[in-house]
C-alpha positions as CSV (number, residue, x, y, z in Angstrom):
1,M,-17.7,2.3,1.2
2,A,-15.5,2.1,4.2
3,I,-11.7,2.0,4.7
4,E,-10.5,-0.1,7.5
5,D,-7.7,1.4,9.5
6,V,-5.3,-1.0,11.1
7,K,-5.5,-0.3,14.8
8,N,-3.6,-1.8,17.7
9,S,-6.4,-3.3,19.9
10,A,-4.1,-3.9,22.9
11,G,-3.1,-0.2,23.1
12,D,0.5,-0.8,24.4
13,S,3.7,-0.2,22.5
14,A,5.0,-3.7,23.2
15,A,2.5,-5.4,20.9
16,A,3.7,-6.4,17.5
17,P,2.4,-4.4,14.6
18,Q,-0.2,-6.0,12.4
19,V,0.9,-7.1,8.9
20,I,-1.2,-5.8,6.0
21,E,-1.7,-8.2,3.1
22,P,-1.7,-6.4,-0.2
23,V,-5.1,-6.3,-1.9
24,D,-5.9,-5.9,-5.6
25,P,-6.0,-2.3,-6.9
26,P,-9.5,-0.8,-7.5
27,S,-11.1,-1.8,-10.8
28,S,-12.0,1.7,-11.9
29,R,-10.5,5.1,-11.9
30,F,-13.4,6.6,-10.0
31,L,-13.0,4.0,-7.2
32,Y,-9.3,4.6,-7.1
33,V,-9.8,8.3,-6.7
34,D,-12.5,7.9,-4.1
35,I,-10.5,5.5,-1.9
36,S,-7.4,7.7,-2.3
37,A,-9.3,10.7,-1.1
38,M,-10.7,8.9,1.9
39,R,-7.2,7.7,2.8
40,A,-5.7,11.2,2.3
41,K,-8.4,12.6,4.7
42,Q,-7.2,10.0,7.3
43,L,-3.6,11.0,6.8
44,R,-4.4,14.7,7.2
45,R,-6.2,13.8,10.5
46,G,-3.1,12.1,11.9
47,A,-3.1,8.5,10.6
48,L,0.4,7.1,10.1
49,P,1.5,6.3,6.5
50,R,1.7,2.7,5.6
51,L,4.6,3.3,3.1
52,S,8.2,3.1,4.2
53,T,10.0,6.4,4.3
54,E,12.2,6.1,1.2
55,T,12.6,9.8,0.4
56,Q,13.9,12.7,2.4
57,Q,11.5,15.3,1.1
58,P,8.0,15.5,2.6
59,L,5.1,14.5,0.4
60,K,1.5,15.6,0.3
61,A,-1.0,13.4,2.0
62,E,-2.8,12.9,-1.4
63,R,0.4,11.6,-3.0
64,I,1.0,9.2,-0.1
65,A,-2.6,8.0,-0.2
66,M,-2.5,7.4,-4.0
67,E,0.7,5.4,-3.7
68,E,-0.7,3.3,-0.8
69,V,-3.8,2.5,-2.8
70,R,-1.7,1.7,-5.9
71,K,0.4,-0.7,-3.9
72,G,-2.6,-2.4,-2.3
73,L,-1.9,-1.3,1.3
74,V,-5.3,0.2,1.9
75,T,-8.2,-2.2,2.4
76,Y,-11.7,-1.3,1.3
77,D,-15.1,-2.9,0.9
78,L,-17.9,-2.1,-1.5
79,P,-21.6,-2.1,-0.6
80,A,-23.7,-4.8,-2.3
81,F,-25.1,-3.7,-5.6
82,K,-28.9,-3.3,-5.4
83,P,-30.5,-2.9,-8.8
84,R,-33.4,-0.5,-8.9
85,A,-36.8,-1.6,-10.1
86,F,-38.1,0.6,-12.9
87,T,-41.8,1.5,-12.8
88,D,-43.7,2.8,-15.8
């Protein structure tokens, strides 16, 4: 599983920021927690939050990540399912 970060490929501040289209929320709780944890790790390492600053108080990276995933601001892809062959 990978989370794609929105990056400015031009590298200059004059370029317009990319618009993120909201995606559907994860289909399971485990997937929601896994994606949120990966995003929180990115935030702790210096990634900028994708939420607008609505509150004055600082929030933990985990709370910000969970809200971003809930609102569909974090994109993710899942690996293809490969069923295992059972041998007797």
